[in-house]
N, C-alpha and C positions, 0 to 999 in steps of 0.2 A: 032521094031525097038526102040519101047519104052522101050524095054526090056534090050536091048544092053546100050544104054544112061545112064536107071539105075543101070545097073551093072559096068558101068565106073565110074558112079559117087561113088558108096560107095567102091570101088577098090581105086580111090585117097583121098576119106577123110579118110581110113584105113590106106592108107600111109603117109598121112599127119599127123595124128595124131600119128602113132608110130616114126614119125622123131621126134616131139615135145620131146618124153619121151625117145629117147638115146640121146640126146644133152642137156645133165644136166650142163653144162658149159654156165654161163650167163656172157658175156659181155657189159658192159655199154657203152654207147655211149657218147663218150668226149663232152664236153660242146665247143659251138662256141667261147665261149669268156676266152681266158685263163687267162687272165689277174685278175680275181675275185681269191683271196686267203683267206685262215683262217685266221682271223684277233685275232692276240695276245694281249691281254690287255698290257699295258706297267708294270714293275714292281717298285712298290711306298717300297722306303725305309720304314724298319721297325721303328717307334720311339724307341730313347734312353729310355730304364727306367733303370733312377739311382736304385740301391739299398737303401733299407732305411738306413739312419746314424744309425750308432751305437751309442747308449746312455750310455756312459760311467756313470760308479757309481762316485761323488767328492771323493776323498780321503779324511778321517777320521780324518786324521792326518795334514792336511792342513787347514790352517786359512785364511780366505780374511781381510787382513787390514783395508778395506774401510767398512766392516763389525762393525770389532773390533771396530775402532776407533767413531762409531757411538755413544757408550754407553756413556754419557754425566757423569753417577755419578761418572764412573772409570777414562775418559780421558777427561782434558781439551781441551776446541774447540780451533783449529787454530786461532789465532790473525790475522785479515785482516789491518795490520799496511803495509805502503808500504816501500819497502827498508830494512822490518826488515824479512828474511827468518828462522831464529831461534825460531820463535814462533809458532814450532807447534811440534805434537809429531812423532816420527819414526819410520818406522818397518825396524828390521835389518835380517829378513828373517824366513823362516820356514828349518827346520832340522829334519832328521829323525837319530833315531840311537836303537840298540838292548842291549846298557848298561843299568846296573843299578843304578848308578850315572853319575851327568854330574860336573864338574869344571866349574865356571864364573870366570875370571881374570878381572880388571879394571884397569884404571890410569888414571892421567890427561893427555890430548893428547898432550897440548899445556904447553902453561907457567903455571907453578904451580901458583895458584892464589888463593886458598882455596875451590876450586869446592866441593862441598859434594852431597851424592846422597843418595838413599832410596834403596834397592832393594825387591822386592817382590816375591813371587812362586806362581801362581794362585790366584793372589789376597790377598794372606797374607805375610803381612812384615815378613821377614826373617833377614835383615840387616836395623836397623832403621835408622843409620845414618853413613857414611861410607866419612874421608876427602879423596879427593883424592891426590896423589903425584906422582911424579917421576918415584917411584917403583911400580911395580904389588901387588894388594891385590886380593884376591881370599876368594869364599864363595864355596863350596861342595853342590850339591843338590843330594835328591835321589829322582828319577824321580817314576812316578808314572804311570800303561799302560794308553796311551792314550797320551793327551795333556797335555805337561807342560808349561805353559806360564810365562815368565819370563820379569816384568816389571821394569825398572831400573829409577825410578825418579828423576829429578833436583830438588834440595833441595836449591840452590840458582845460581849465575851466579860467584860468586865470586870478585875478582877485576877488572877483564876484562872480558865483554859480547862477547859471551854466557857461558854457561855450556860445556866443551868439556872433552871428555873421548874415551877411546879405550878400547874393552871389545873382550876379546876370551875367545871361550867357546871351552872346552876337551870333549872327553867321558871318561868313566872309563877307556879305556886303556891308556890315556892318546894323543893320537890324536887329534890334531885340530879341530874341527870342521866347527868353521866359525870363523873367527875375522874382526871386522869393528871401526868404528868411529862415535861418535854424537856431534853435537851443537846442543843444543837447549836449549831454555829459563826455566825459573824458574817455575816448578808445572808441566812441559812436560814430557812426557815418552818415552823412546828408549823400544821397547818390540821385544822379541825372542822368537818364538815358537820349543820347542822341543817333537818333535814327538816319545814318544815310542813302537815301535814294539813288 
């Protein structure tokens, strides 16, 4: 009898082991708590990165008037007289041209009262004394490559203060580059910058 139980036990074990080898499909037992879900972290916006600012090279043909008028050997300093606004230098602008020459025309802009001026090119006198009247007078300037600084100094204020003048700047083709007026006191200057490209 022991042999029969032994034989039945061996047969049972062999069926059980064969049954495990034949069933290769594994099915997981579902969780009792279906509320547990995979947690996905919230998306954070990436920080905005601004590209570096483009550093532009300063234009070599442009002059800063504030720096220009700091030179006290060439330019008289502004007078701090209350109510008098013409005792100062005037900047009439930066202009560019490709021409070889430029013509500056000037005349008294108000009542003809004996106003006189002196004209400089790059700190050298080109017109030592010009009496302004109602008609335009002119000077032709040969431009050098780069910056051409034209200073017009008031030599007096005539019979009626201040010294008043109208200026016109033309290129070598006769085209108007600039037109402006000034009201300055004796010893002060108007400055025009012409950059020859």
